[in-house]
C-alpha positions in Angstrom: 90.9 108.1 -40.4 88.0 106.0 -41.6 86.1 106.4 -38.4 85.5 110.2 -38.6 84.4 109.8 -42.2 81.9 107.1 -41.4 80.7 108.9 -38.3 80.0 112.1 -40.2 78.1 110.3 -43.0 76.3 108.0 -40.7 72.9 109.8 -40.5 72.7 110.2 -44.3 73.8 106.6 -44.8 71.3 105.3 -42.2 68.4 107.2 -43.8 69.3 106.0 -47.3 69.5 102.4 -46.1 66.2 102.8 -44.2 64.6 104.1 -47.4 65.9 101.2 -49.4 64.8 98.6 -46.9 61.4 100.3 -46.6 60.8 100.5 -50.3 61.8 96.9 -50.7 59.3 95.9 -48.1 56.5 97.8 -49.9 57.4 96.2 -53.2 57.4 92.7 -51.6 54.0 93.3 -50.0 52.6 94.5 -53.3 54.0 91.5 -55.1 52.5 89.1 -52.6 49.1 90.8 -52.6 49.0 90.7 -56.4 50.2 87.1 -56.6 47.1 86.0 -54.7 44.9 87.5 -57.4 46.5 85.6 -60.3 44.5 82.6 -61.4 46.0 79.1 -61.3 47.7 77.8 -64.5 45.3 75.9 -66.7 48.1 73.3 -67.3 48.5 72.8 -63.5 44.7 72.5 -63.1 44.5 69.9 -65.8 47.2 67.8 -64.1 45.2 67.9 -60.9 42.0 66.7 -62.7 40.3 70.1 -62.5 39.6 70.3 -66.2 36.4 72.5 -65.8 38.3 75.2 -63.9 41.1 75.2 -66.5 38.6 75.5 -69.3 36.9 78.5 -67.5 40.2 80.3 -67.2 41.0 79.7 -70.8 37.6 81.0 -71.8 38.0 84.1 -69.6 41.4 85.1 -70.8 41.6 83.8 -74.4 38.0 84.0 -75.7 36.4 86.9 -73.8 33.7 84.6 -72.3 32.9 82.7 -75.4 32.5 79.0 -74.3 32.3 77.8 -77.9 35.6 79.3 -79.0 37.5 77.0 -81.3 40.8 78.6 -80.1 40.0 77.6 -76.5 39.0 74.1 -77.5 42.2 73.6 -79.5 44.3 75.0 -76.7 42.7 72.7 -74.2 43.3 69.7 -76.5 46.9 70.7 -76.9 47.5 71.1 -73.2 45.9 67.7 -72.5 47.9 66.0 -75.3 51.2 67.5 -74.0 50.5 66.3 -70.5 49.6 62.8 -71.7 52.8 62.6 -73.7 54.9 63.8 -70.7 53.3 61.2 -68.5 53.9 58.4 -71.0 57.6 59.4 -71.1 57.8 58.7 -67.4 59.1 60.6 -64.4 62.2 62.7 -64.7 64.5 63.4 -61.8 67.0 66.2 -60.9 69.8 63.8 -61.9 68.7 64.1 -65.5 70.4 67.6 -65.4 73.8 65.8 -65.2 73.4 62.7 -67.3 74.7 64.0 -70.6 77.5 66.4 -71.4 75.0 68.8 -73.0 72.7 68.9 -70.0 75.7 69.4 -67.7 76.8 72.3 -69.8 73.3 73.9 -69.7 73.0 73.4 -66.0 76.4 75.0 -65.4 75.5 78.0 -67.6 72.2 78.5 -65.8 73.8 78.3 -62.3 76.7 80.6 -63.4 74.2 83.2 -64.6 72.5 83.2 -61.3 75.7 83.5 -59.3 77.2 86.2 -61.6 74.0 88.2 -61.5 74.2 88.3 -57.7 77.9 89.2 -57.8 77.5 92.0 -60.3 75.4 94.1 -58.1 72.6 94.6 -60.7 70.0 93.5 -58.1 71.1 96.2 -55.8 70.6 98.9 -58.5 67.3 97.4 -59.7 
């Protein structure tokens, strides 16, 4: 009984699936193209000893080209201080996610959210 139903709706179903797959491909290509236009993170640039590039990005997006902006200088100092503190605290590993009960709970919640999002079907609708 299921075979005649699926056979009769097959052309419509196939065109709908083709449309969904095709539109997903277009969105993916658009995302990849736009991602190449996004500048690097100033924080990442500073960690790679590319301070001048980081400063230029901050000037462009936070000070409208004003190289003497106090806001940009303060933000640059804050980023550098934060990176220095993180390096002084030492390297962290993935095992840190499981060392304490609180971190285990947070890790479980984050993983469960990802799994339940996939199982709920929201990604299919979106």
